[in-house]
KOLMARRO-352141 format. One record per residue: x, y, z of N, C-alpha, C in turn. Coordinates in steps of 0.1 Angstrom, whole numbers, plus 5000, padded with zeros to 4 digits. Example, Ala and Ser with C-alpha at 12.3 -4.5 7.8 and 13.67 -1.06 7.14 Angstrom:
REM residues 2
nx:5132, ny:4943, nz:5078, cax:5123, cay:4955, caz:5078, cx:5132, cy:4967, cz:5078
nx:5128, ny:4978, nz:5071, cax:5137, cay:4989, caz:5071, cx:5129, cy:5000, cz:5079
//
This chain:
REM residues 166
nx:5009, ny:4987, nz:4999, cax:5002, cay:4998, caz:5001, cx:5007, cy:5011, cz:5000
nx:5005, ny:5022, nz:4991, cax:5019, cay:5030, caz:4989, cx:5009, cy:5043, cz:4997
nx:4998, ny:5042, nz:4999, cax:4989, cay:5056, caz:5005, cx:4983, cy:5047, cz:5017
nx:4986, ny:5053, nz:5030, cax:4977, cay:5049, caz:5043, cx:4962, cy:5051, cz:5043
nx:4958, ny:5060, nz:5038, cax:4944, cay:5063, caz:5035, cx:4937, cy:5056, cz:5026
nx:4942, ny:5045, nz:5020, cax:4937, cay:5036, caz:5012, cx:4937, cy:5025, cz:5014
nx:4925, ny:5014, nz:5008, cax:4932, cay:4996, caz:5011, cx:4937, cy:4996, cz:4998
nx:4942, ny:4980, nz:4995, cax:4943, cay:4978, caz:4984, cx:4936, cy:4977, cz:4970
nx:4923, ny:4978, nz:4976, cax:4915, cay:4976, caz:4963, cx:4913, cy:4992, cz:4960
nx:4920, ny:5002, nz:4967, cax:4915, cay:5015, caz:4960, cx:4903, cy:5022, cz:4968
nx:4898, ny:5014, nz:4976, cax:4885, cay:5025, caz:4987, cx:4894, cy:5033, cz:4996
nx:4887, ny:5043, nz:5000, cax:4896, cay:5048, caz:5010, cx:4889, cy:5039, cz:5024
nx:4901, ny:5038, nz:5033, cax:4900, cay:5032, caz:5045, cx:4892, cy:5039, cz:5055
nx:4888, ny:5028, nz:5063, cax:4874, cay:5038, caz:5071, cx:4862, cy:5035, cz:5067
nx:4850, ny:5038, nz:5075, cax:4836, cay:5035, caz:5072, cx:4836, cy:5040, cz:5059
nx:4822, ny:5031, nz:5053, cax:4818, cay:5035, caz:5040, cx:4807, cy:5040, cz:5040
nx:4802, ny:5048, nz:5032, cax:4784, cay:5053, caz:5031, cx:4777, cy:5039, cz:5029
nx:4765, ny:5039, nz:5035, cax:4757, cay:5030, caz:5033, cx:4748, cy:5032, cz:5023
nx:4746, ny:5028, nz:5012, cax:4738, cay:5029, caz:5000, cx:4723, cy:5036, cz:5002
nx:4714, ny:5043, nz:4997, cax:4702, cay:5042, caz:4999, cx:4692, cy:5039, cz:4984
nx:4683, ny:5034, nz:4989, cax:4672, cay:5026, caz:4979, cx:4672, cy:5034, cz:4968
nx:4676, ny:5036, nz:4955, cax:4672, cay:5041, caz:4944, cx:4683, cy:5055, cz:4942
nx:4695, ny:5052, nz:4950, cax:4704, cay:5067, caz:4949, cx:4717, cy:5058, cz:4952
nx:4719, ny:5045, nz:4956, cax:4732, cay:5039, caz:4962, cx:4742, cy:5047, cz:4972
nx:4749, ny:5052, nz:4967, cax:4761, cay:5061, caz:4975, cx:4762, cy:5078, cz:4967
nx:4753, ny:5078, nz:4958, cax:4753, cay:5096, caz:4950, cx:4750, cy:5103, cz:4963
nx:4744, ny:5102, nz:4973, cax:4741, cay:5112, caz:4982, cx:4753, cy:5117, cz:4991
nx:4760, ny:5111, nz:4990, cax:4773, cay:5115, caz:5001, cx:4779, cy:5129, cz:4990
nx:4782, ny:5128, nz:4979, cax:4791, cay:5142, caz:4970, cx:4777, cy:5143, cz:4963
nx:4764, ny:5142, nz:4964, cax:4754, cay:5147, caz:4953, cx:4759, cy:5142, cz:4941
nx:4765, ny:5132, nz:4933, cax:4768, cay:5131, caz:4920, cx:4763, cy:5119, cz:4917
nx:4770, ny:5117, nz:4902, cax:4759, cay:5108, caz:4897, cx:4748, cy:5106, cz:4896
nx:4745, ny:5118, nz:4887, cax:4729, cay:5117, caz:4889, cx:4721, cy:5120, cz:4898
nx:4724, ny:5126, nz:4912, cax:4716, cay:5127, caz:4924, cx:4708, cy:5134, cz:4919
nx:4703, ny:5145, nz:4912, cax:4694, cay:5154, caz:4911, cx:4683, cy:5147, cz:4899
nx:4690, ny:5144, nz:4894, cax:4679, cay:5135, caz:4883, cx:4671, cy:5124, cz:4890
nx:4678, ny:5115, nz:4900, cax:4671, cay:5106, caz:4908, cx:4662, cy:5108, cz:4916
nx:4667, ny:5121, nz:4920, cax:4655, cay:5127, caz:4930, cx:4642, cy:5129, cz:4927
nx:4645, ny:5135, nz:4913, cax:4635, cay:5140, caz:4908, cx:4626, cy:5128, cz:4898
nx:4633, ny:5116, nz:4898, cax:4626, cay:5102, caz:4891, cx:4618, cy:5098, cz:4907
nx:4623, ny:5095, nz:4920, cax:4617, cay:5090, caz:4928, cx:4607, cy:5100, cz:4935
nx:4607, ny:5115, nz:4932, cax:4596, cay:5121, caz:4938, cx:4584, cy:5116, cz:4924
nx:4584, ny:5120, nz:4910, cax:4574, cay:5115, caz:4900, cx:4569, cy:5100, cz:4902
nx:4580, ny:5092, nz:4904, cax:4577, cay:5080, caz:4902, cx:4566, cy:5077, cz:4918
nx:4569, ny:5083, nz:4926, cax:4561, cay:5081, caz:4937, cx:4550, cy:5086, cz:4941
nx:4548, ny:5097, nz:4933, cax:4532, cay:5106, caz:4931, cx:4527, cy:5096, cz:4923
nx:4533, ny:5093, nz:4909, cax:4524, cay:5087, caz:4902, cx:4520, cy:5071, cz:4904
nx:4528, ny:5064, nz:4913, cax:4520, cay:5054, caz:4922, cx:4515, cy:5060, cz:4929
nx:4512, ny:5068, nz:4937, cax:4502, cay:5071, caz:4946, cx:4488, cy:5077, cz:4940
nx:4488, ny:5081, nz:4929, cax:4480, cay:5085, caz:4920, cx:4474, cy:5072, cz:4915
nx:4484, ny:5059, nz:4909, cax:4480, cay:5047, caz:4902, cx:4469, cy:5039, cz:4915
nx:4474, ny:5044, nz:4926, cax:4470, cay:5035, caz:4938, cx:4455, cy:5043, cz:4943
nx:4455, ny:5052, nz:4940, cax:4443, cay:5062, caz:4945, cx:4430, cy:5054, cz:4935
nx:4434, ny:5058, nz:4924, cax:4424, cay:5049, caz:4910, cx:4419, cy:5035, cz:4915
nx:4430, ny:5023, nz:4919, cax:4430, cay:5013, caz:4921, cx:4417, cy:5014, cz:4934
nx:4419, ny:5021, nz:4945, cax:4412, cay:5022, caz:4957, cx:4397, cy:5028, cz:4950
nx:4397, ny:5038, nz:4941, cax:4386, cay:5044, caz:4938, cx:4379, cy:5032, cz:4931
nx:4380, ny:5020, nz:4923, cax:4375, cay:5011, caz:4917, cx:4372, cy:5001, cz:4929
nx:4375, ny:4999, nz:4941, cax:4374, cay:4994, caz:4950, cx:4361, cy:4997, cz:4956
nx:4364, ny:5010, nz:4958, cax:4350, cay:5014, caz:4964, cx:4338, cy:5012, cz:4953
nx:4341, ny:5017, nz:4941, cax:4328, cay:5012, caz:4931, cx:4325, cy:4999, cz:4933
nx:4333, ny:4989, nz:4935, cax:4327, cay:4979, caz:4937, cx:4320, cy:4974, cz:4949
nx:4326, ny:4981, nz:4958, cax:4316, cay:4980, caz:4971, cx:4301, cy:4982, cz:4970
nx:4302, ny:4994, nz:4963, cax:4288, cay:5003, caz:4958, cx:4282, cy:4993, cz:4951
nx:4287, ny:4988, nz:4942, cax:4279, cay:4978, caz:4931, cx:4273, cy:4963, cz:4936
nx:4282, ny:4961, nz:4945, cax:4280, cay:4950, caz:4957, cx:4267, cy:4952, cz:4967
nx:4263, ny:4966, nz:4968, cax:4256, cay:4971, caz:4978, cx:4256, cy:4961, cz:4993
nx:4269, ny:4962, nz:4998, cax:4273, cay:4957, caz:5009, cx:4268, cy:4964, cz:5021
nx:4263, ny:4976, nz:5018, cax:4260, cay:4987, caz:5030, cx:4265, cy:4997, cz:5033
nx:4262, ny:5008, nz:5035, cax:4268, cay:5020, caz:5039, cx:4276, cy:5018, cz:5055
nx:4273, ny:5011, nz:5064, cax:4286, cay:5010, caz:5074, cx:4300, cy:5000, cz:5070
nx:4299, ny:4993, nz:5061, cax:4308, cay:4985, caz:5054, cx:4320, cy:4992, cz:5045
nx:4308, ny:5000, nz:5039, cax:4317, cay:5013, caz:5028, cx:4323, cy:5023, cz:5037
nx:4320, ny:5028, nz:5044, cax:4326, cay:5038, caz:5054, cx:4336, cy:5034, cz:5061
nx:4336, ny:5020, nz:5066, cax:4345, cay:5011, caz:5075, cx:4358, cy:5008, cz:5070
nx:4353, ny:5004, nz:5052, cax:4370, cay:5001, caz:5045, cx:4377, cy:5019, cz:5042
nx:4369, ny:5028, nz:5039, cax:4373, cay:5045, caz:5039, cx:4379, cy:5046, cz:5047
nx:4374, ny:5046, nz:5064, cax:4378, cay:5050, caz:5072, cx:4397, cy:5044, cz:5075
nx:4391, ny:5028, nz:5072, cax:4402, cay:5021, caz:5074, cx:4418, cy:5022, cz:5067
nx:4412, ny:5025, nz:5051, cax:4424, cay:5031, caz:5044, cx:4428, cy:5045, cz:5050
nx:4425, ny:5053, nz:5052, cax:4425, cay:5067, caz:5057, cx:4431, cy:5067, cz:5070
nx:4426, ny:5060, nz:5078, cax:4439, cay:5059, caz:5090, cx:4449, cy:5054, cz:5090
nx:4450, ny:5039, nz:5080, cax:4462, cay:5032, caz:5076, cx:4473, cy:5041, cz:5068
nx:4467, ny:5051, nz:5060, cax:4474, cay:5058, caz:5050, cx:4481, cy:5072, cz:5060
nx:4475, ny:5074, nz:5071, cax:4482, cay:5083, caz:5074, cx:4489, cy:5078, cz:5084
nx:4487, ny:5067, nz:5091, cax:4498, cay:5060, caz:5102, cx:4508, cy:5058, cz:5095
nx:4510, ny:5048, nz:5081, cax:4521, cay:5048, caz:5072, cx:4524, cy:5061, cz:5071
nx:4522, ny:5074, nz:5067, cax:4534, cay:5079, caz:5064, cx:4537, cy:5087, cz:5072
nx:4531, ny:5087, nz:5086, cax:4538, cay:5090, caz:5099, cx:4550, cy:5079, cz:5097
nx:4547, ny:5070, nz:5099, cax:4558, cay:5060, caz:5104, cx:4571, cy:5062, cz:5090
nx:4568, ny:5064, nz:5077, cax:4575, cay:5062, caz:5070, cx:4585, cy:5070, cz:5071
nx:4580, ny:5087, nz:5076, cax:4584, cay:5100, caz:5074, cx:4593, cy:5098, cz:5088
nx:4591, ny:5092, nz:5101, cax:4598, cay:5094, caz:5111, cx:4610, cy:5081, cz:5105
nx:4609, ny:5072, nz:5099, cax:4621, cay:5062, caz:5097, cx:4632, cy:5071, cz:5086
nx:4627, ny:5081, nz:5082, cax:4641, cay:5090, caz:5075, cx:4648, cy:5097, cz:5084
nx:4642, ny:5099, nz:5093, cax:4651, cay:5105, caz:5107, cx:4660, cy:5095, cz:5116
nx:4654, ny:5084, nz:5121, cax:4660, cay:5075, caz:5129, cx:4653, cy:5062, cz:5129
nx:4667, ny:5054, nz:5128, cax:4661, cay:5039, caz:5127, cx:4650, cy:5033, cz:5135
nx:4639, ny:5027, nz:5127, cax:4629, cay:5019, caz:5134, cx:4631, cy:5011, cz:5141
nx:4623, ny:5007, nz:5151, cax:4627, cay:4993, caz:5159, cx:4623, cy:4984, cz:5150
nx:4633, ny:4974, nz:5149, cax:4625, cay:4961, caz:5138, cx:4616, cy:4953, cz:5147
nx:4613, ny:4954, nz:5159, cax:4598, cay:4943, caz:5164, cx:4588, cy:4952, cz:5160
nx:4592, ny:4966, nz:5163, cax:4577, cay:4972, caz:5159, cx:4573, cy:4974, cz:5145
nx:4584, ny:4973, nz:5137, cax:4583, cay:4973, caz:5125, cx:4577, cy:4956, cz:5116
nx:4580, ny:4949, nz:5125, cax:4573, cay:4936, caz:5119, cx:4559, cy:4937, cz:5121
nx:4556, ny:4942, nz:5139, cax:4543, cay:4941, caz:5139, cx:4534, cy:4951, cz:5135
nx:4537, ny:4962, nz:5124, cax:4533, cay:4975, caz:5120, cx:4532, cy:4965, cz:5102
nx:4537, ny:4959, nz:5099, cax:4538, cay:4951, caz:5087, cx:4524, cy:4953, cz:5077
nx:4514, ny:4947, nz:5079, cax:4503, cay:4948, caz:5077, cx:4495, cy:4962, cz:5075
nx:4496, ny:4970, nz:5081, cax:4494, cay:4983, caz:5086, cx:4500, cy:4991, cz:5075
nx:4510, ny:4989, nz:5073, cax:4519, cay:4998, caz:5065, cx:4516, cy:4990, cz:5049
nx:4517, ny:4980, nz:5049, cax:4507, cay:4973, caz:5038, cx:4495, cy:4979, cz:5032
nx:4490, ny:4980, nz:5041, cax:4471, cay:4987, caz:5039, cx:4475, cy:5002, cz:5034
nx:4483, ny:5004, nz:5044, cax:4485, cay:5022, caz:5041, cx:4495, cy:5027, cz:5032
nx:4495, ny:5021, nz:5021, cax:4511, cay:5020, caz:5015, cx:4509, cy:5036, cz:5007
nx:4495, ny:5040, nz:5002, cax:4493, cay:5053, caz:4998, cx:4504, cy:5066, cz:5007
nx:4502, ny:5061, nz:5021, cax:4510, cay:5074, caz:5027, cx:4521, cy:5069, cz:5030
nx:4529, ny:5057, nz:5025, cax:4543, cay:5058, caz:5025, cx:4546, cy:5062, cz:5011
nx:4537, ny:5063, nz:5003, cax:4540, cay:5067, caz:4991, cx:4545, cy:5081, cz:4989
nx:4534, ny:5088, nz:4995, cax:4534, cay:5106, caz:4997, cx:4543, cy:5103, cz:5006
nx:4548, ny:5102, nz:5015, cax:4562, cay:5105, caz:5019, cx:4575, cy:5107, cz:5017
nx:4573, ny:5094, nz:5005, cax:4586, cay:5092, caz:4997, cx:4590, cy:5105, cz:4989
nx:4576, ny:5108, nz:4983, cax:4574, cay:5122, caz:4971, cx:4578, cy:5134, cz:4982
nx:4571, ny:5135, nz:4992, cax:4571, cay:5149, caz:4998, cx:4589, cy:5151, cz:5008
nx:4594, ny:5139, nz:5007, cax:4610, cay:5139, caz:5013, cx:4617, cy:5143, cz:5001
nx:4614, ny:5136, nz:4993, cax:4622, cay:5136, caz:4978, cx:4622, cy:5152, cz:4971
nx:4614, ny:5160, nz:4977, cax:4614, cay:5172, caz:4972, cx:4627, cy:5178, cz:4979
nx:4631, ny:5178, nz:4989, cax:4643, cay:5182, caz:4999, cx:4655, cy:5175, cz:4997
nx:4656, ny:5161, nz:4999, cax:4665, cay:5152, caz:4999, cx:4664, cy:5141, cz:4997
nx:4672, ny:5129, nz:4996, cax:4674, cay:5119, caz:4992, cx:4667, cy:5112, cz:5005
nx:4655, ny:5104, nz:5006, cax:4647, cay:5101, caz:5016, cx:4656, cy:5090, cz:5024
nx:4661, ny:5096, nz:5037, cax:4668, cay:5088, caz:5047, cx:4681, cy:5097, cz:5044
nx:4682, ny:5107, nz:5034, cax:4697, cay:5113, caz:5033, cx:4703, cy:5114, cz:5047
nx:4694, ny:5126, nz:5054, cax:4698, cay:5131, caz:5069, cx:4704, cy:5123, cz:5076
nx:4695, ny:5110, nz:5078, cax:4698, cay:5100, caz:5090, cx:4712, cy:5093, cz:5085
nx:4716, ny:5092, nz:5073, cax:4726, cay:5083, caz:5070, cx:4736, cy:5092, cz:5069
nx:4736, ny:5106, nz:5065, cax:4744, cay:5117, caz:5068, cx:4752, cy:5114, cz:5083
nx:4744, ny:5121, nz:5088, cax:4746, cay:5121, caz:5106, cx:4755, cy:5108, cz:5110
nx:4750, ny:5094, nz:5106, cax:4756, cay:5084, caz:5110, cx:4768, cy:5081, cz:5103
nx:4772, ny:5085, nz:5094, cax:4786, cay:5086, caz:5084, cx:4793, cy:5093, cz:5087
nx:4791, ny:5103, nz:5094, cax:4799, cay:5114, caz:5098, cx:4802, cy:5116, cz:5109
nx:4793, ny:5109, nz:5117, cax:4798, cay:5104, caz:5132, cx:4806, cy:5091, cz:5131
nx:4805, ny:5082, nz:5122, cax:4811, cay:5065, caz:5121, cx:4828, cy:5075, cz:5115
nx:4827, ny:5085, nz:5103, cax:4840, cay:5091, caz:5101, cx:4848, cy:5098, cz:5112
nx:4841, ny:5105, nz:5123, cax:4847, cay:5110, caz:5130, cx:4854, cy:5100, cz:5141
nx:4847, ny:5091, nz:5144, cax:4856, cay:5081, caz:5154, cx:4866, cy:5073, cz:5147
nx:4867, ny:5071, nz:5134, cax:4876, cay:5064, caz:5132, cx:4889, cy:5073, cz:5128
nx:4884, ny:5088, nz:5129, cax:4896, cay:5098, caz:5127, cx:4904, cy:5097, cz:5139
nx:4897, ny:5097, nz:5152, cax:4899, cay:5096, caz:5163, cx:4908, cy:5086, cz:5170
nx:4901, ny:5074, nz:5165, cax:4911, cay:5060, caz:5165, cx:4922, cy:5062, cz:5159
nx:4924, ny:5064, nz:5144, cax:4936, cay:5062, caz:5142, cx:4946, cy:5072, cz:5139
nx:4946, ny:5085, nz:5149, cax:4953, cay:5098, caz:5145, cx:4964, cy:5091, cz:5152
nx:4975, ny:5095, nz:5150, cax:4990, cay:5090, caz:5156, cx:4998, cy:5100, cz:5160
nx:5005, ny:5100, nz:5172, cax:5013, cay:5108, caz:5179, cx:5023, cy:5109, cz:5171
nx:5031, ny:5122, nz:5171, cax:5045, cay:5125, caz:5164, cx:5056, cy:5122, cz:5179
nx:5064, ny:5120, nz:5173, cax:5073, cay:5122, caz:5184, cx:5077, cy:5110, cz:5193
nx:5085, ny:5106, nz:5199, cax:5088, cay:5099, caz:5211, cx:5082, cy:5102, cz:5226
nx:5068, ny:5098, nz:5233, cax:5065, cay:5105, caz:5242, cx:5073, cy:5106, cz:5254
nx:5083, ny:5093, nz:5253, cax:5091, cay:5094, caz:5269, cx:5102, cy:5104, cz:5268
nx:5106, ny:5108, nz:5255, cax:5116, cay:5122, caz:5253, cx:5109, cy:5134, cz:5258
nx:5099, ny:5133, nz:5253, cax:5089, cay:5145, caz:5263, cx:5090, cy:5150, cz:5279
nx:5087, ny:5138, nz:5283, cax:5086, cay:5136, caz:5297, cx:5098, cy:5139, cz:5306
nx:5111, ny:5139, nz:5296, cax:5126, cay:5137, caz:5302, cx:5127, cy:5150, cz:5302
nx:5125, ny:5159, nz:5288, cax:5129, cay:5174, caz:5290, cx:5119, cy:5180, cz:5297
nx:5128, ny:5190, nz:5309, cax:5125, cay:5199, caz:5316, cx:5131, cy:5212, cz:5313
nx:5121, ny:5226, nz:5314, cax:5126, cay:5236, caz:5309, cx:5131, cy:5243, cz:5321
//
C-alpha cells in the first residue's frame, strides 16, 4: 500500500457510506445523477400514489355495486385513510431515526394497507433530499469522526518529552 488512507482495492480506509434505495452512494457528494434520481423518485412516488388512488376508487365502486351497505363502505374508507396516515407518519419518522425492528414487524400489515401514505412520504421527502439522506449522513459523519480519532497518530517519542524539563 502506497497510501495509508486507501486499502489495496483502492477504496478509502475507514467506514463506507451506506447505500440508499434508488440512490446508491450518490447522496454523499450529490454526484452521479443525484438530482435526476431525486426528480425520478418524486415523480415515480407521486405517480404510484395516484395510480393506487384509482385502484382504491375502483374497489370503492365495487363495494357500491355489491351493495354491501353503508357501514361496511364507511369502515373500508376510514380504514384506508387511517392506515395511510399512520403509514405516512411511520415512513416520515423512519427518515430521521432507525425504526425498531420488532415494531416494524408488528406494523407490517398496517403499512401494507396504508401504502399510499408511504408513497406520499417518499414524494414529499424527495423534494428536499434523498429519503433517509439526513439520517445516513449523520451516521456516516459520526463513524468517520470516530475512525479519525481512533487512527490519529502521535508524533515524536512520548518518553523524550517527559524527560525534558525547561
